[in-house]
N, C-alpha and C positions, 0 to 999 in steps of 0.2 A: 891896822890889825883889829879885827872885830872880836867881840867877846860874846860867847854863848853862856847864858846863865840859866840855872834852874832846870828847865825842861830839857836842856841839852841840845837845842837846835843850833845849827851852824849856818852863818850866812851863805846863801846860795850863789853869791857873786863868783865870777870866773877868777880863778888864781893861777899863777904860773906854778909849775912843779916845785920851784924852790921856795915858794911863799910859806911862811909859818903862820899858823893860826893858834888861837887860844881857846880853850873850853874851861869854864869855871864850874865845878860841881860843889854846891854847898854841902856842909856836913849834914848827914841824914841818910834816909833810905836810898837816895840816888847813887851814893857811892857804890853800893853793891851791884849797880848796873854797868859800871865801868869794867871793861876786860881787856887784856893784852893777848894778842895773838903772835906766837913765835912761828914764822914760817920757815926758819932756817937761816934765811939771809937778812931778814928784817924783823923787828918788833913793832907790830901795829897796835894802836890803841883804838878801842871802839866803845860803843855804849849800846846796850841791849835796849830795844824800843818796842812799843806795843805794836802788834800786828793784828790783822783781821783773821779770825778763825773761819773754819767752814760753817760755823753756826752764827757768823756775823758779829761775834764778840770782839772788842778791841782789848787785848790783854797781852801781857808778857808771856813768852814761852821760853823753853830751853833751846830752841832752834835759832841759831844765829844766821844772818843773811849778810851778803858782801855790803849792802848799802848802810849797814850799822857801823861800819868802820869809819873812824874819823880820818886817820892817815898814820903814816910812820911816826913812832913816838920820838920825841926829842928830850923833853924834860918833864918831871913832875915836881911841883912846888906846893907846899902847904902854907896857907896863910889864914888870916881872920876871915876871909871870904869863903874859904873851903879849899878844895884841891884844885890847883891850876895845872891844867894839861896842855903842854905845848907839842904840836905836831905839824908835819908837813901836809900841805894841801894835796889832795889826790883825786883823780877822776874816778867815776864808777868803773870804768874799764880796768883801771889799776887795782881797785878794790877787788874786783872779780878775779883778777889775775893772782892776787894774794890768796884768795881761797883756793884756787886751783893748785898753787904752789904748796899750800899747807897740806892739802890731801895727798900730795905726792911725796912729801918729806916725812920720813919715818917717825922722826921726834918732834913733830909740830905739837904744839900745846896752846889751849886756851886757858888762861888763868884769870879768875876774878879776885884781885888782891884785897878788896875791901868788903867786909861784911855790912849788912844793914845796921845803921845806928838808930836807936830810939831817941826821944827827946832828952833823956839823961846822958846821952853821949855814950851809952853802953851798947853792946851787941843786942840787937832785937831777937827775941826768941818767942815763938808763938806759944800761948798758954796751953796746957793739956787739953782744955775744952775745945780748942780749935780742931783737934783731930777726931773728935766724936763723929761717928759716921751717920750720915742720913743719905737718902736717895740722891739729893742734889750734889752733895759733895762727892759721893761715889761716882757719879756720872761724869763730873769734871775731872776727877783724878784719872778715871779711865781714858778720857780723851787726851789728857796731858802726856800719858806715858805710852801712847800707841807705838811711837817710833822706838821706844825702848824695848817693847815686846818683840817687835819684828827683828830688831838688831841682835837681841839675845839669841834668837832662833838661828840666825845667820852665823853667829860666832860659835855656838855650842853644838850645832847639829853634827858636824863631823869631827868634833874634838873629844867628845865624851864616849867612853865605853859603856856597854850594856851594864845596868845596875848601878851606874854612877849617881851619887846623891847631889841634887841641886838644892840649895838652901837660900831662901829669901827671908832674912831675919827681920825685916820691917815690911811685911807683905801688904799692908794697907787693905785695899778692897779684895785682894787675892786674885785680881784679873791677870796679873803678870805671870805669876807661878802656875795658874790654871791654864794660861795659854801655852806655857812651856810644856806642861803635861800632855796637852793635846798634840803639840808639834813634835815632842820628843818622847814617845811612849816607851823607849828602851831604857829610859832613866828613872830614878826615883826622885820624888819632889816633896819638899817641906817648906811650909810657909808659917812664919811666926810674927806676932805683933803684940806690943804691950797693951794696946787699946782693946778692951773687951768688945766694944761696939763694932770695930773693924773686923774682928774674928767672927763675931755673930753674923755680920753681913756676908763675909766670905764663905762661911759654912752654909748659909741659907742659899746663896747664889750658885755655889759649886758643889752642891751636895752629891752629885753623881761623879765628881772628879776623883781621881786617885790621889790627889794631893793630901798630905797629912797636914792639917791646920791646928795650930795650938797658940794659946796666949802665953807669951813669954817675953822677957825683957832682954834685949841683946846686950845691954850694958852689964848684965848680971851673969848671963850664961852664953855659951856658944856651942855649936854642934860641929863636929868633924865632918867635912864634906869635900866634894870634888869640884863643885862650882859654887861660888858665893856671889850673890846679887845684892849690891850695895847702892841704894839710892836715897839714903837718909842722912848721910854725913854732909849736910847741906845747910846753907844759909836759911835762917828763920826756924830751923829745927832744933839746933843745939849751937853752943859757942865753938869757935874754931879750936880752942884748946881741948875741949871734950872730944870733938870730931877727930882730932889727931891722935889722941890717946886711944880712942875707941877702934880706929882703923887698925893701929898696930896690934891691938889685942885680937880683933876679929880675923886678921890675917894668919894668926897662929893656928886657927881651926882649919886651915886649907890643907888638904892631903897632898903628898908629894905627886907632882904631875898635874895638880889642880889649878883652876884658873878663877881669878876674882874680877868681877866687872864693877867699876865704880862710875855711877851716872850722876850727871848734873841735873837733877830735877829742878831744883834752884841751884845756884852756884856751889860746886864742890868746895868745901872749906879746907881740908887738909893739903899739905904740900906732898901729894901722892908720890912723885918721883923720889923725893928724899926718904919717905917712909918705906917705899919699896926697897931701896938700897939698904936701909937699916935692918929690914926684915929678911934680907937675902933673897928677895924675889926678882924675877925678871920683868921689867916694864916694857911691853910689847908696842903699845900705842896709847895716845892720850885723847884723840879726837875721833869722831866718826861722822857719817851722813847717811841719809837714805839713798838707795840707788838712783843714779841719774839725777841727783839734785845738787845744786850749787849751794851748799849750806854746811854748817858744822854744829856739832853739839859735843859736850864733854862726855867722853867714855874712856875711862882708863882701863887697860886690859893688863893684868898682872898674872904671872904663872910662877908656881913653885917648882923649881927643878926636881926631876926624879933623881933618886940616889944612883 
């Protein structure tokens, strides 16, 4: 039995379908890269890995590919080495079939059980200065969320009535909410962010957009709306405890018949199915992909029943 350490590589040697393998993930940032995919019939374990972007960069993205799967999960053990993951060997064809099955099963979910840990063993959270906006950061954020923008349009185009309010309470550069304003002109659009430089950038970039942009802290106030875009309840942004509490609070702002979309820009922290149940919301789906792509990314769709 071969052991993969640190970087997460697994021996490329051929294995029979019943062969078990072990992956050891040391305590630290790498824990946040491990994910579990529930396809309905099996739970697979995988590890998000760097891919090459269209700009030639090698970086992590929120889009998962079949080759990132390790295999069907057997056991998880914790030791002084870190987390020991035991799984069955699987071929690339079997991994691709798992993604196909996940896309067909209504309750499939991708879960990232472990947040990134800093040197002190506590959850790592980026300092406020990390979110200060400049042209380079804005450009990278806009690239990273392109698939979210398009998926929002596909989900909301035929769902919302004229005059419905779409709220993005952490709108960042404003690119996503401005994109929705162009694609869904029959709706009203509001973007908020607690970072002043982000709002300044958004106002300058989208001065002609009908989006109402404002500086506000989603942890302090919420706006009643018909569609809620959430892509900041994520690893490195806040702690899991804070994200769970905030999700429950934000969902109370959803009007009857409204829809909330929770995206995994970095891994989603809250146990969304459980919080949806506690909040009386219907969980429609947990994963998504771009059209005609064999891939997955986290996208929870929750709706508040109409009276």
